[in-house]
C-alpha positions in Angstrom: -41.9 -20.2 -115.4 -44.8 -22.1 -115.1 -45.2 -26.1 -114.4 -46.3 -26.4 -117.9 -44.0 -24.5 -119.3 -41.0 -26.2 -117.4 -42.3 -29.6 -119.0 -42.7 -28.6 -121.9 -38.7 -29.0 -122.9 -38.8 -32.5 -121.2 -41.5 -33.9 -123.4 -39.5 -32.5 -126.8 -36.6 -34.3 -125.0 -38.5 -37.7 -124.3 -40.2 -37.2 -128.2 -36.5 -37.0 -129.2 -35.7 -40.2 -127.4 -38.4 -41.7 -128.5 -38.4 -41.2 -132.6 -34.5 -42.0 -132.8 -32.2 -39.6 -134.4 -33.4 -40.7 -137.6 -36.4 -39.5 -138.6 -39.0 -42.1 -140.1 -40.5 -41.2 -144.2 -43.9 -39.8 -143.7 -44.5 -39.3 -147.4 -44.9 -41.9 -150.5 -40.5 -41.9 -152.1 -39.9 -43.3 -155.1 -36.4 -45.2 -155.1 -34.7 -45.4 -158.4 -32.2 -48.5 -158.4 -29.3 -48.0 -159.6 -28.3 -51.4 -162.0 -24.7 -50.2 -162.3 -24.3 -50.7 -158.4 -26.0 -53.5 -157.9 -24.8 -57.3 -157.3 -27.0 -60.4 -157.5 -25.4 -63.2 -156.7 -26.8 -66.7 -156.5 -24.7 -70.0 -154.6 -25.5 -73.4 -154.9 -24.0 -75.7 -152.7 -23.1 -79.3 -154.0 -21.1 -82.1 -152.2 -18.1 -81.4 -153.4 -17.6 -77.5 -153.3 -20.1 -74.2 -153.8 -21.0 -72.9 -157.0 -20.8 -69.0 -157.0 -21.7 -66.7 -159.5 -24.0 -63.3 -160.5 -26.7 -62.1 -162.7 -27.0 -58.5 -163.7 -30.1 -55.9 -163.3 -31.7 -55.0 -165.9 -34.0 -52.0 -164.4 -35.4 -51.5 -161.2 -37.5 -49.1 -159.0 -39.4 -49.3 -155.5 -42.2 -46.6 -154.9 -44.1 -47.1 -150.8 -45.9 -45.0 -148.6 -45.0 -45.3 -145.4 -48.3 -44.5 -143.9 -49.7 -48.1 -145.2 -47.0 -49.8 -146.3 -48.4 -49.7 -149.5 -45.6 -50.5 -151.9 -45.3 -50.7 -156.0 -42.1 -51.2 -158.6 -40.2 -53.5 -159.9 -36.8 -55.1 -160.3 -35.7 -57.1 -163.7 -33.0 -59.5 -163.7 -31.6 -60.5 -166.8 -31.6 -64.1 -166.6 -29.3 -64.8 -169.6 -26.7 -62.9 -167.7 -26.4 -65.3 -165.2 -22.4 -66.8 -164.7 -20.4 -68.9 -162.3 -17.0 -69.1 -164.2 -17.6 -72.1 -166.0 -19.3 -71.7 -169.5 -20.6 -75.6 -169.5 -22.3 -75.1 -166.3 -23.6 -71.8 -167.1 -25.2 -73.2 -170.5 -26.9 -76.2 -169.4 -28.2 -73.3 -166.4 -29.7 -71.8 -169.2 -31.1 -74.4 -171.8 -31.9 -76.8 -169.2 -33.1 -74.6 -165.7 -33.9 -71.2 -166.4 -34.4 -71.7 -170.4 -33.6 -68.3 -170.3 -34.3 -68.0 -173.9 -37.9 -68.9 -173.3 -37.7 -67.2 -170.0 -35.4 -64.2 -170.6 -36.6 -61.9 -167.3 -36.7 -62.5 -163.6 -38.9 -60.2 -161.4 -39.5 -59.0 -158.5 -42.8 -56.9 -157.7 -43.0 -55.7 -154.4 -46.6 -54.8 -152.9 -46.1 -54.3 -149.4 -43.1 -53.3 -146.9 -43.5 -54.3 -143.3 -41.3 -52.1 -140.9 -40.3 -48.0 -141.1 -37.4 -46.6 -143.7 -35.6 -44.0 -141.8 -34.4 -41.2 -143.4 -31.0 -40.9 -141.9 -29.5 -44.3 -140.4 -30.3 -48.0 -140.6 -33.3 -49.9 -141.4 -34.3 -53.6 -141.3 -37.9 -54.2 -143.5 -39.7 -57.2 -144.7 -40.2 -56.4 -148.5 -43.1 -58.8 -149.5 -44.7 -59.4 -153.2 -44.4 -61.4 -156.2 -40.9 -63.1 -157.2 -41.4 -64.5 -160.9 -39.5 -66.9 -162.8 -39.2 -69.4 -165.3 -42.9 -68.5 -166.3 -44.6 -68.5 -163.0 -45.1 -66.1 -160.3 -44.7 -67.4 -156.7 -45.8 -64.9 -153.1 -42.5 -64.2 -151.2 -41.4 -61.7 -148.0 -37.5 -60.3 -148.2 -35.7 -59.3 -145.2 -33.9 -56.0 -146.4 -31.3 -54.1 -144.5 -31.3 -50.4 -145.3 -28.4 -47.9 -144.8 -30.2 -44.5 -145.6 -27.4 -41.1 -146.1 -28.8 -38.0 -147.6 -31.1 -39.3 -150.3 -29.3 -42.5 -150.6 -30.4 -46.1 -150.1 -28.1 -48.8 -149.8 -29.9 -52.1 -149.0 -29.1 -55.7 -148.9 -31.5 -58.7 -149.6 -30.7 -62.4 -148.9 -33.6 -65.1 -149.5 -33.7 -68.6 -150.9 -35.3 -69.6 -154.2 -36.5 -73.7 -153.8 -36.1 -74.0 -157.4 -37.0 -77.4 -157.5 -40.1 -76.9 -156.0 -41.0 -74.0 -158.3 -41.1 -76.4 -161.3 -37.1 -76.1 -162.6 -35.1 -79.1 -163.2 -32.7 -80.3 -160.8 -29.0 -80.7 -162.2 -28.0 -83.4 -160.0 -26.5 -86.5 -161.3 -25.7 -89.9 -160.2 -21.9 -88.4 -159.1 -23.0 -84.9 -158.5 -25.7 -83.6 -156.1 -26.8 -80.2 -155.4 -29.0 -78.3 -153.3 -32.8 -78.1 -154.2 -32.7 -74.1 -153.4 -30.2 -71.4 -154.2 -29.4 -68.7 -151.9 -29.4 -65.2 -154.0 -28.1 -61.7 -152.5 -29.0 -58.6 -153.8 -26.6 -55.0 -152.8 -28.2 -52.3 -154.4 -27.8 -48.8 -154.0 -31.2 -46.5 -155.1 -31.5 -43.0 -154.9 -34.9 -41.0 -154.0 -36.4 -39.1 -156.8 
């Protein structure tokens, strides 16, 4: 064996270590998000206790080009589906804060992914885009943890919505004081198309 022939397997070994066991996706990927396997949870703190609830995803898909990071698609949440377990509190939320009759959908439209998504194993990326709620658009960047396996992607995203700053009413009263932001956690499963 010549010197260059002996170094070729070593080069392959180094390349495998550098790239890791999970190959990065290299072609445009389209992910269909399953509403039945999606939880959109919200948490709102107040001085007495923490309010927790959920919304339902109506539909969702995301497509992205791993070479450029360009992304598109949308996740559409049914604003009127928000429920915290208290009919009176939920009625106030829909009537006075979200105005669900007037603004029936909450939509996130991604435009860029920062970071690489691998086809197998874990990835940590930032999903940048426009979050539309209560008739207004807001630019946000959301950290997303992805676990890929066999063409299926389980993802978790957590971020805060400063709803008062974004023009929605603060439900605080003289006695009850709530946070001016609501924490959102999305857990979903998507399949590559």
